[in-house]
BAMARZA-944919 format. One record per residue (C-alpha): z, y, x; residue in one letter. Coordinates in nm, 4 decimals, decimal comma. Example, Ala and Ser with C-alpha at 12.3 -4.5 7.8 and 13.67 -1.06 7.14 Angstrom:
BEGIN
+----------+----------+----------+------+
:       c3 :       c2 :       c1 : code :
+----------+----------+----------+------+
:   0,7800 :  -0,4500 :   1,2300 :    a :
:   0,7140 :  -0,1060 :   1,3670 :    s :
+----------+----------+----------+------+
//
This chain:
BEGIN
+----------+----------+----------+------+
:       c3 :       c2 :       c1 : code :
+----------+----------+----------+------+
:   3,4504 :  -7,8961 :  -1,9531 :    x :
:   3,4224 :  -7,5298 :  -1,8497 :    x :
:   3,1423 :  -7,3272 :  -2,0029 :    x :
:   2,8615 :  -7,2643 :  -1,7534 :    x :
:   2,8500 :  -6,8988 :  -1,6507 :    x :
:   2,5249 :  -6,7289 :  -1,7555 :    x :
:   2,3250 :  -6,4531 :  -1,5847 :    x :
:   2,4484 :  -6,2170 :  -1,8559 :    x :
:   2,8079 :  -6,3103 :  -1,7722 :    x :
:   2,7446 :  -6,2364 :  -1,4046 :    x :
:   2,5782 :  -5,9017 :  -1,4785 :    x :
:   2,8635 :  -5,8033 :  -1,7080 :    x :
:   3,1110 :  -5,9002 :  -1,4361 :    x :
:   2,9166 :  -5,6923 :  -1,1810 :    x :
:   2,9296 :  -5,3759 :  -1,3922 :    x :
:   3,3010 :  -5,4208 :  -1,4515 :    x :
:   3,3489 :  -5,3888 :  -1,0745 :    x :
:   3,0842 :  -5,1198 :  -1,0176 :    x :
:   3,0530 :  -4,8879 :  -1,3159 :    x :
:   2,8452 :  -4,6101 :  -1,1616 :    x :
:   2,4681 :  -4,5986 :  -1,2307 :    x :
:   2,2464 :  -4,7523 :  -0,9621 :    x :
:   1,9699 :  -4,5424 :  -0,8084 :    x :
:   1,6513 :  -4,6470 :  -0,9936 :    x :
:   1,4537 :  -4,7214 :  -0,6755 :    x :
:   1,7097 :  -4,9835 :  -0,5731 :    x :
:   1,8069 :  -5,1264 :  -0,9122 :    x :
:   1,5532 :  -5,4090 :  -0,8899 :    x :
:   1,6777 :  -5,5022 :  -0,5410 :    x :
:   2,0369 :  -5,5269 :  -0,6637 :    x :
:   1,9535 :  -5,7222 :  -0,9788 :    x :
:   1,7238 :  -5,9693 :  -0,7997 :    x :
:   1,9903 :  -6,0373 :  -0,5385 :    x :
:   2,2526 :  -6,0735 :  -0,8114 :    x :
:   2,0427 :  -6,3260 :  -1,0058 :    x :
:   1,9637 :  -6,5225 :  -0,6898 :    x :
:   2,3324 :  -6,5435 :  -0,5995 :    x :
:   2,4188 :  -6,6397 :  -0,9565 :    x :
:   2,1644 :  -6,9237 :  -0,9765 :    x :
:   2,2934 :  -7,0711 :  -0,6511 :    x :
:   2,6566 :  -7,0395 :  -0,7572 :    x :
:   2,5981 :  -7,2514 :  -1,0703 :    x :
:   2,3799 :  -7,5133 :  -0,8958 :    x :
:   2,5709 :  -7,8420 :  -0,8609 :    x :
:   2,4186 :  -7,9178 :  -0,5189 :    x :
:   2,4915 :  -7,5776 :  -0,3676 :    x :
:   2,7747 :  -7,5250 :  -0,1217 :    x :
:   2,8191 :  -7,1800 :   0,0238 :    x :
:   2,8048 :  -7,1603 :   0,4027 :    x :
:   2,8313 :  -6,8901 :   0,6716 :    x :
:   2,4520 :  -6,8633 :   0,7110 :    x :
:   2,4157 :  -6,8013 :   0,3397 :    x :
:   2,6834 :  -6,5302 :   0,3671 :    x :
:   2,4912 :  -6,3754 :   0,6570 :    x :
:   2,1691 :  -6,3869 :   0,4538 :    x :
:   2,3346 :  -6,2023 :   0,1672 :    x :
:   2,4779 :  -5,9369 :   0,3999 :    x :
:   2,1529 :  -5,8872 :   0,5930 :    x :
:   1,9414 :  -5,8703 :   0,2771 :    x :
:   2,1752 :  -5,6114 :   0,1306 :    x :
:   2,1803 :  -5,4050 :   0,4512 :    x :
:   1,8023 :  -5,4106 :   0,4962 :    x :
:   1,6995 :  -5,3425 :   0,1379 :    x :
:   1,9712 :  -5,0890 :   0,0573 :    x :
:   1,8840 :  -4,8800 :   0,3617 :    x :
:   1,8591 :  -4,5143 :   0,2623 :    x :
:   2,0559 :  -4,5589 :  -0,0610 :    x :
:   2,2217 :  -4,2468 :  -0,1959 :    x :
:   2,4984 :  -4,1797 :  -0,2484 :    x :
:   2,5873 :  -4,3698 :   0,0673 :    x :
:   2,9474 :  -4,3969 :  -0,0524 :    x :
:   2,8379 :  -4,6264 :  -0,3399 :    x :
:   2,6848 :  -4,8947 :  -0,1187 :    x :
:   3,0107 :  -5,0715 :  -0,0363 :    x :
:   3,1146 :  -5,0710 :  -0,4008 :    x :
:   2,7809 :  -5,2287 :  -0,4994 :    x :
:   2,8089 :  -5,4955 :  -0,2303 :    x :
:   3,1617 :  -5,5854 :  -0,3305 :    x :
:   3,0630 :  -5,6020 :  -0,6971 :    x :
:   2,7753 :  -5,8412 :  -0,6116 :    x :
:   3,0159 :  -6,0864 :  -0,4502 :    x :
:   3,2825 :  -6,0391 :  -0,7157 :    x :
:   3,0288 :  -6,0930 :  -0,9937 :    x :
:   3,0194 :  -6,4638 :  -0,8963 :    x :
:   3,3934 :  -6,4707 :  -0,8216 :    x :
:   3,3485 :  -6,4635 :  -0,4431 :    x :
:   3,5389 :  -6,2624 :  -0,1825 :    x :
:   3,3256 :  -5,9825 :  -0,0276 :    x :
:   3,5618 :  -5,9563 :   0,2712 :    x :
:   3,4910 :  -6,3204 :   0,3582 :    x :
:   3,1156 :  -6,2541 :   0,3453 :    x :
:   3,1508 :  -5,9578 :   0,5807 :    x :
:   3,3961 :  -6,1177 :   0,8227 :    x :
:   3,2071 :  -6,4443 :   0,8651 :    x :
:   2,8732 :  -6,2645 :   0,8990 :    x :
:   3,0067 :  -6,0319 :   1,1677 :    x :
:   3,1670 :  -6,3234 :   1,3540 :    x :
:   2,8361 :  -6,5140 :   1,3502 :    x :
:   2,6355 :  -6,2157 :   1,4747 :    x :
:   2,8847 :  -6,1511 :   1,7548 :    x :
:   2,8672 :  -6,5203 :   1,8493 :    x :
:   2,4861 :  -6,4990 :   1,8588 :    x :
:   2,4866 :  -6,2111 :   2,1083 :    x :
:   2,6611 :  -6,4386 :   2,3599 :    x :
:   2,4429 :  -6,7473 :   2,3085 :    x :
:   2,0827 :  -6,8472 :   2,3658 :    x :
:   1,8774 :  -6,9587 :   2,0625 :    x :
:   1,9002 :  -7,3193 :   2,1873 :    x :
:   2,2792 :  -7,2886 :   2,2179 :    x :
:   2,2912 :  -7,1700 :   1,8567 :    x :
:   2,0822 :  -7,4627 :   1,7326 :    x :
:   2,3039 :  -7,7034 :   1,9265 :    x :
:   2,6147 :  -7,5469 :   1,7729 :    x :
:   2,4667 :  -7,5622 :   1,4226 :    x :
:   2,3892 :  -7,9317 :   1,4757 :    x :
:   2,7318 :  -8,0082 :   1,6222 :    x :
:   2,9715 :  -7,7255 :   1,5257 :    x :
:   3,2934 :  -7,6976 :   1,7268 :    x :
:   3,5930 :  -7,4682 :   1,7067 :    x :
:   3,5491 :  -7,3068 :   2,0483 :    x :
:   3,5159 :  -6,9285 :   2,0907 :    x :
:   3,7420 :  -6,8594 :   1,7924 :    x :
:   3,4911 :  -7,0118 :   1,5519 :    x :
:   3,7412 :  -7,2329 :   1,3661 :    x :
:   3,6917 :  -7,0914 :   1,0154 :    x :
:   3,3148 :  -7,0660 :   1,0611 :    x :
:   3,2838 :  -7,4193 :   1,1973 :    x :
:   3,4938 :  -7,5711 :   0,9186 :    x :
:   3,2941 :  -7,3885 :   0,6525 :    x :
:   2,9611 :  -7,4829 :   0,8106 :    x :
:   3,0594 :  -7,8506 :   0,8431 :    x :
:   3,1377 :  -7,8561 :   0,4722 :    x :
:   2,7758 :  -7,7567 :   0,3967 :    x :
:   2,6264 :  -7,9600 :   0,6810 :    x :
:   2,7875 :  -8,2792 :   0,5501 :    x :
:   2,6404 :  -8,2303 :   0,2044 :    x :
:   2,3769 :  -8,5065 :   0,1575 :    x :
:   2,2091 :  -8,2870 :  -0,1064 :    x :
:   2,2032 :  -7,9686 :   0,1032 :    x :
:   2,0579 :  -7,6968 :  -0,1174 :    x :
:   1,8021 :  -7,4781 :   0,0615 :    x :
:   1,7883 :  -7,1119 :  -0,0375 :    x :
:   1,5953 :  -6,8037 :   0,0679 :    x :
:   1,9248 :  -6,6374 :   0,1559 :    x :
:   2,0117 :  -6,9258 :   0,3887 :    x :
:   1,6720 :  -6,8829 :   0,5587 :    x :
:   1,7342 :  -6,5099 :   0,6075 :    x :
:   2,0782 :  -6,5760 :   0,7541 :    x :
:   1,9400 :  -6,8431 :   0,9868 :    x :
:   1,6574 :  -6,6117 :   1,0974 :    x :
:   1,8971 :  -6,3174 :   1,1477 :    x :
:   2,1242 :  -6,5295 :   1,3664 :    x :
:   1,8400 :  -6,6367 :   1,5972 :    x :
:   1,6922 :  -6,2860 :   1,6010 :    x :
:   2,0283 :  -6,1481 :   1,7164 :    x :
:   2,0225 :  -6,3926 :   2,0073 :    x :
:   1,6575 :  -6,3368 :   2,1064 :    x :
:   1,4394 :  -6,0997 :   1,9054 :    x :
:   1,1239 :  -6,2265 :   2,0762 :    x :
:   1,1485 :  -6,5968 :   1,9957 :    x :
:   1,1421 :  -6,5355 :   1,6194 :    x :
:   0,8055 :  -6,3587 :   1,6643 :    x :
:   0,6457 :  -6,6627 :   1,8312 :    x :
:   0,5695 :  -6,9047 :   1,5476 :    x :
:   0,5095 :  -7,2044 :   1,7754 :    x :
:   0,8307 :  -7,1611 :   1,9760 :    x :
:   1,0282 :  -7,0789 :   1,6628 :    x :
:   0,9048 :  -7,3942 :   1,4864 :    x :
:   0,9876 :  -7,6144 :   1,7859 :    x :
:   1,3318 :  -7,4568 :   1,8239 :    x :
:   1,4426 :  -7,5036 :   1,4634 :    x :
:   1,2908 :  -7,8505 :   1,4068 :    x :
:   1,6077 :  -8,0525 :   1,4887 :    x :
:   1,8082 :  -7,8566 :   1,2312 :    x :
:   1,5363 :  -7,8504 :   0,9651 :    x :
:   1,5005 :  -8,2272 :   1,0096 :    x :
:   1,8765 :  -8,2863 :   0,9842 :    x :
:   1,9073 :  -8,0796 :   0,6669 :    x :
:   1,5699 :  -8,1916 :   0,5309 :    x :
:   1,4671 :  -7,8292 :   0,4858 :    x :
:   1,1255 :  -7,7414 :   0,3363 :    x :
:   0,9835 :  -7,5919 :   0,6558 :    x :
:   0,6699 :  -7,4435 :   0,4943 :    x :
:   0,8771 :  -7,2727 :   0,2249 :    x :
:   1,1222 :  -7,1457 :   0,4869 :    x :
:   0,8370 :  -6,9881 :   0,6843 :    x :
:   0,6855 :  -6,8318 :   0,3712 :    x :
:   1,0232 :  -6,6936 :   0,2643 :    x :
:   1,0736 :  -6,5353 :   0,6070 :    x :
:   0,7213 :  -6,3947 :   0,6113 :    x :
:   0,7820 :  -6,2348 :   0,2699 :    x :
:   1,1211 :  -6,1053 :   0,3857 :    x :
:   0,9683 :  -5,9320 :   0,6889 :    x :
:   0,6832 :  -5,7958 :   0,4755 :    x :
:   0,9229 :  -5,6544 :   0,2168 :    x :
:   1,1326 :  -5,4861 :   0,4861 :    x :
:   0,8148 :  -5,3216 :   0,6165 :    x :
:   0,7228 :  -5,2042 :   0,2657 :    x :
:   1,0716 :  -5,0661 :   0,2076 :    x :
:   1,0580 :  -4,8779 :   0,5389 :    x :
:   0,7193 :  -4,7269 :   0,4477 :    x :
:   0,8436 :  -4,6312 :   0,1010 :    x :
:   1,1437 :  -4,4483 :   0,2498 :    x :
:   0,9147 :  -4,2576 :   0,4878 :    x :
:   0,6897 :  -4,1512 :   0,1996 :    x :
:   0,9924 :  -4,0540 :  -0,0081 :    x :
:   1,1362 :  -3,8461 :   0,2767 :    x :
:   0,7996 :  -3,6713 :   0,3270 :    x :
:   0,7734 :  -3,5986 :  -0,0450 :    x :
:   1,1232 :  -3,4523 :  -0,0569 :    x :
:   1,0526 :  -3,2392 :   0,2502 :    x :
:   0,7278 :  -3,1072 :   0,1005 :    x :
:   0,9071 :  -3,0261 :  -0,2252 :    x :
:   1,1805 :  -2,8425 :  -0,0331 :    x :
:   0,9207 :  -2,6338 :   0,1542 :    x :
:   0,7495 :  -2,5354 :  -0,1718 :    x :
:   1,0786 :  -2,4182 :  -0,3202 :    x :
:   1,1535 :  -2,2124 :  -0,0092 :    x :
:   0,8046 :  -2,0554 :  -0,0186 :    x :
:   0,8541 :  -1,9569 :  -0,3833 :    x :
:   1,1818 :  -1,7875 :  -0,2957 :    x :
+----------+----------+----------+------+
//
Protein backbone atom coordinates (compact mmCIF):
# COMPACT_ATOMS: atom_id res chain seq x y z
CA UNK A 1 0.00 0.00 0.00
CA UNK A 2 1.38 3.42 -0.98
CA UNK A 3 2.21 5.82 1.83
CA UNK A 4 -0.38 8.60 2.10
CA UNK A 5 1.08 11.93 1.01
CA UNK A 6 1.18 14.47 3.86
CA UNK A 7 0.76 18.26 3.80
CA UNK A 8 4.50 18.53 4.42
CA UNK A 9 5.16 16.36 1.36
CA UNK A 10 2.93 18.61 -0.75
CA UNK A 11 4.59 21.80 0.51
CA UNK A 12 8.03 20.35 -0.14
CA UNK A 13 6.91 19.38 -3.65
CA UNK A 14 5.57 22.91 -4.23
CA UNK A 15 8.87 24.58 -3.32
CA UNK A 16 10.79 22.20 -5.56
CA UNK A 17 8.79 23.61 -8.49
CA UNK A 18 8.74 27.24 -7.30
CA UNK A 19 11.88 28.13 -5.37
CA UNK A 20 11.54 31.91 -5.27
CA UNK A 21 10.22 33.57 -2.07
CA UNK A 22 6.51 34.42 -2.07
CA UNK A 23 5.43 37.99 -1.37
CA UNK A 24 4.45 38.03 2.33
CA UNK A 25 1.01 39.57 1.73
CA UNK A 26 0.03 36.63 -0.48
CA UNK A 27 1.83 33.77 1.28
CA UNK A 28 -1.23 32.85 3.35
CA UNK A 29 -3.41 32.79 0.22
CA UNK A 30 -1.03 30.40 -1.53
CA UNK A 31 -0.58 28.09 1.45
CA UNK A 32 -4.31 27.91 2.24
CA UNK A 33 -5.09 27.04 -1.36
CA UNK A 34 -2.29 24.47 -1.38
CA UNK A 35 -3.56 22.77 1.78
CA UNK A 36 -7.14 22.76 0.49
CA UNK A 37 -6.05 21.14 -2.77
CA UNK A 38 -3.92 18.64 -0.87
CA UNK A 39 -6.72 17.55 1.49
CA UNK A 40 -9.05 16.95 -1.45
CA UNK A 41 -6.42 15.05 -3.41
CA UNK A 42 -5.96 12.50 -0.60
CA UNK A 43 -9.69 12.13 0.16
CA UNK A 44 -10.94 8.72 -1.03
CA UNK A 45 -14.33 10.12 -2.13
CA UNK A 46 -12.92 13.02 -4.13
CA UNK A 47 -12.81 12.97 -7.91
CA UNK A 48 -11.47 16.03 -9.67
CA UNK A 49 -13.85 17.65 -12.15
CA UNK A 50 -13.84 20.65 -14.51
CA UNK A 51 -15.77 22.85 -12.05
CA UNK A 52 -13.20 22.15 -9.37
CA UNK A 53 -10.46 23.10 -11.85
CA UNK A 54 -12.33 26.33 -12.61
CA UNK A 55 -12.66 27.05 -8.89
CA UNK A 56 -8.92 26.66 -8.40
CA UNK A 57 -8.14 28.93 -11.36
CA UNK A 58 -10.66 31.61 -10.37
CA UNK A 59 -9.56 31.60 -6.72
CA UNK A 60 -5.95 31.98 -7.78
CA UNK A 61 -6.75 34.78 -10.25
CA UNK A 62 -8.91 36.73 -7.79
CA UNK A 63 -6.71 36.45 -4.72
CA UNK A 64 -3.36 36.85 -6.49
CA UNK A 65 -4.49 40.05 -8.18
CA UNK A 66 -1.80 42.70 -7.81
CA UNK A 67 0.96 40.20 -7.01
CA UNK A 68 4.49 41.37 -7.72
CA UNK A 69 6.57 40.37 -9.46
CA UNK A 70 3.84 39.59 -11.99
CA UNK A 71 6.20 37.19 -13.76
CA UNK A 72 6.14 34.84 -10.73
CA UNK A 73 2.39 34.27 -10.75
CA UNK A 74 2.39 31.59 -13.44
CA UNK A 75 5.23 29.75 -11.74
CA UNK A 76 3.30 29.76 -8.44
CA UNK A 77 0.13 28.50 -10.11
CA UNK A 78 1.95 25.70 -11.88
CA UNK A 79 3.72 24.70 -8.67
CA UNK A 80 0.35 24.51 -6.84
CA UNK A 81 -0.97 22.00 -9.35
CA UNK A 82 2.30 20.10 -9.56
CA UNK A 83 2.53 19.88 -5.78
CA UNK A 84 -0.34 17.34 -5.87
CA UNK A 85 0.95 15.75 -9.09
CA UNK A 86 -1.65 17.42 -11.32
CA UNK A 87 -1.19 19.05 -14.73
CA UNK A 88 -1.56 22.87 -14.59
CA UNK A 89 -2.17 23.04 -18.35
CA UNK A 90 -5.24 20.81 -17.94
CA UNK A 91 -6.58 23.11 -15.22
CA UNK A 92 -6.16 26.16 -17.45
CA UNK A 93 -7.47 24.59 -20.65
CA UNK A 94 -10.60 23.08 -19.13
CA UNK A 95 -11.37 26.25 -17.17
CA UNK A 96 -11.06 28.44 -20.26
CA UNK A 97 -13.21 26.03 -22.29
CA UNK A 98 -15.92 26.11 -19.61
CA UNK A 99 -15.92 29.91 -19.38
CA UNK A 100 -16.12 30.25 -23.17
CA UNK A 101 -19.01 27.75 -23.19
CA UNK A 102 -20.79 29.81 -20.51
CA UNK A 103 -20.67 33.00 -22.57
CA UNK A 104 -22.79 31.28 -25.24
CA UNK A 105 -25.36 29.70 -22.90
CA UNK A 106 -28.07 30.87 -20.53
CA UNK A 107 -27.79 29.86 -16.85
CA UNK A 108 -30.62 27.36 -17.38
CA UNK A 109 -28.79 25.87 -20.38
CA UNK A 110 -25.71 25.42 -18.19
CA UNK A 111 -27.68 23.66 -15.45
CA UNK A 112 -29.27 21.39 -18.05
CA UNK A 113 -25.85 20.56 -19.48
CA UNK A 114 -24.42 19.86 -16.03
CA UNK A 115 -27.33 17.50 -15.33
CA UNK A 116 -27.06 15.77 -18.71
CA UNK A 117 -23.60 16.50 -20.18
CA UNK A 118 -23.16 15.90 -23.91
CA UNK A 119 -20.21 16.19 -26.26
CA UNK A 120 -21.65 18.94 -28.45
CA UNK A 121 -19.83 22.26 -28.99
CA UNK A 122 -16.41 20.61 -28.72
CA UNK A 123 -17.00 19.73 -25.07
CA UNK A 124 -15.91 16.08 -25.35
CA UNK A 125 -13.06 16.15 -22.81
CA UNK A 126 -15.03 18.35 -20.41
CA UNK A 127 -18.15 16.20 -20.64
CA UNK A 128 -16.25 12.95 -20.09
CA UNK A 129 -14.43 14.39 -17.09
CA UNK A 130 -17.62 15.84 -15.60
CA UNK A 131 -19.54 12.56 -16.05
CA UNK A 132 -16.82 10.77 -14.12
CA UNK A 133 -17.50 13.04 -11.11
CA UNK A 134 -21.26 13.20 -11.67
CA UNK A 135 -21.53 9.40 -11.54
CA UNK A 136 -19.74 9.23 -8.20
CA UNK A 137 -22.36 8.15 -5.61
CA UNK A 138 -20.18 9.73 -2.90
CA UNK A 139 -19.66 13.06 -4.69
CA UNK A 140 -17.34 15.10 -2.50
CA UNK A 141 -18.42 18.74 -2.14
CA UNK A 142 -15.68 21.34 -1.85
CA UNK A 143 -15.45 25.11 -1.57
CA UNK A 144 -13.43 25.16 -4.77
CA UNK A 145 -16.21 23.31 -6.59
CA UNK A 146 -18.70 25.92 -5.32
CA UNK A 147 -16.49 28.76 -6.60
CA UNK A 148 -16.15 27.10 -10.00
CA UNK A 149 -19.90 26.51 -10.21
CA UNK A 150 -20.61 30.13 -9.21
CA UNK A 151 -18.01 31.48 -11.68
CA UNK A 152 -19.57 29.51 -14.52
CA UNK A 153 -23.07 30.88 -13.87
CA UNK A 154 -21.73 34.40 -13.28
CA UNK A 155 -20.01 34.28 -16.68
CA UNK A 156 -23.36 33.45 -18.28
CA UNK A 157 -25.44 36.02 -16.37
CA UNK A 158 -23.80 38.22 -13.74
CA UNK A 159 -27.18 39.38 -12.43
CA UNK A 160 -28.74 36.03 -11.58
CA UNK A 161 -26.00 35.16 -9.08
CA UNK A 162 -26.87 38.36 -7.16
CA UNK A 163 -30.52 37.34 -6.73
CA UNK A 164 -30.52 34.74 -3.94
CA UNK A 165 -34.05 33.50 -4.64
CA UNK A 166 -33.52 33.02 -8.39
CA UNK A 167 -30.06 31.56 -7.82
CA UNK A 168 -31.41 29.01 -5.32
CA UNK A 169 -34.23 27.96 -7.65
CA UNK A 170 -31.87 27.68 -10.62
CA UNK A 171 -29.30 25.45 -8.93
CA UNK A 172 -31.74 23.22 -6.99
CA UNK A 173 -31.93 20.39 -9.58
CA UNK A 174 -28.14 20.02 -9.56
CA UNK A 175 -27.72 20.41 -5.80
CA UNK A 176 -30.42 17.75 -5.34
CA UNK A 177 -28.78 15.37 -7.83
CA UNK A 178 -25.37 15.69 -6.19
CA UNK A 179 -26.80 15.94 -2.67
CA UNK A 180 -24.86 19.14 -2.10
CA UNK A 181 -25.03 20.95 1.28
CA UNK A 182 -26.88 24.00 -0.04
CA UNK A 183 -26.49 26.10 3.14
CA UNK A 184 -22.74 25.46 3.22
CA UNK A 185 -22.47 26.24 -0.50
CA UNK A 186 -24.18 29.60 0.04
CA UNK A 187 -21.98 30.42 3.04
CA UNK A 188 -18.84 29.48 1.13
CA UNK A 189 -19.85 31.76 -1.76
CA UNK A 190 -20.75 34.60 0.59
CA UNK A 191 -17.31 34.31 2.24
CA UNK A 192 -15.64 34.12 -1.18
CA UNK A 193 -17.29 37.36 -2.34
CA UNK A 194 -16.50 39.03 0.99
CA UNK A 195 -12.84 38.04 0.81
CA UNK A 196 -12.54 39.35 -2.76
CA UNK A 197 -13.94 42.67 -1.54
CA UNK A 198 -11.44 42.76 1.34
CA UNK A 199 -8.56 41.95 -0.99
CA UNK A 200 -9.63 44.72 -3.37
CA UNK A 201 -9.79 47.23 -0.49
CA UNK A 202 -6.39 46.11 0.81
CA UNK A 203 -4.80 46.65 -2.61
CA UNK A 204 -6.30 50.15 -2.80
CA UNK A 205 -4.92 51.02 0.63
CA UNK A 206 -1.54 49.56 -0.30
CA UNK A 207 -1.43 51.56 -3.54
CA UNK A 208 -2.34 54.77 -1.66
CA UNK A 209 0.34 54.10 0.94
CA UNK A 210 2.99 53.52 -1.71
CA UNK A 211 1.95 56.68 -3.55
CA UNK A 212 2.11 58.75 -0.35
CA UNK A 213 5.55 57.32 0.43
CA UNK A 214 6.74 58.16 -3.09
CA UNK A 215 5.52 61.77 -2.74
CA UNK A 216 7.37 62.18 0.57
CA UNK A 217 10.61 60.96 -0.98
CA UNK A 218 10.21 63.38 -3.89
CA UNK A 219 9.51 66.28 -1.50
CA UNK A 220 12.67 65.48 0.47
CA UNK A 221 14.71 65.55 -2.73
